[in-house]
C-alpha positions, 0 to 999 in steps of 0.5 A: 026358169028364165030360159023357159020364159024366153023360149015361150016368147014372153021376153018382157016377163023374162026381163021382169023376172031378172031385174029384181035379182040385181037389187038383191046382190044375187047376180052382178047387174051387168049379168042381168042386163047381158042376159036380157040383151041376149034374150032379146037379141035371140028373139030377133028383137034388135030394138029392144036389145038396144033399149036395154043396153041404153038403159044399162049405160043410163044406170051406170052399169059398165058393159063387159066383153060378154055384153059386147059379144051379145051386141056385136052381131046385131050391130053388124046385122048378123044373126045373133049368137045362141042364148046360153042356158048354162053358165 
């Protein structure tokens, strides 16, 4: 469902879909944040991806190598990596 909402261009709604999951311990919070960052990055919304990253740090969630992999092309001004649809 997340991928469908992202593909339809509703990035803010996709973010809202995933955030409640972090409170239910279904996914680690870092995974939720990373997926949202990847969605914004894939849509070319660099500022929004950075905003989510800053929020992630502000809530004491430690980024993983996957988070940095999603962010690194944006920092270097390159095209983002494709959004993963399966884990």
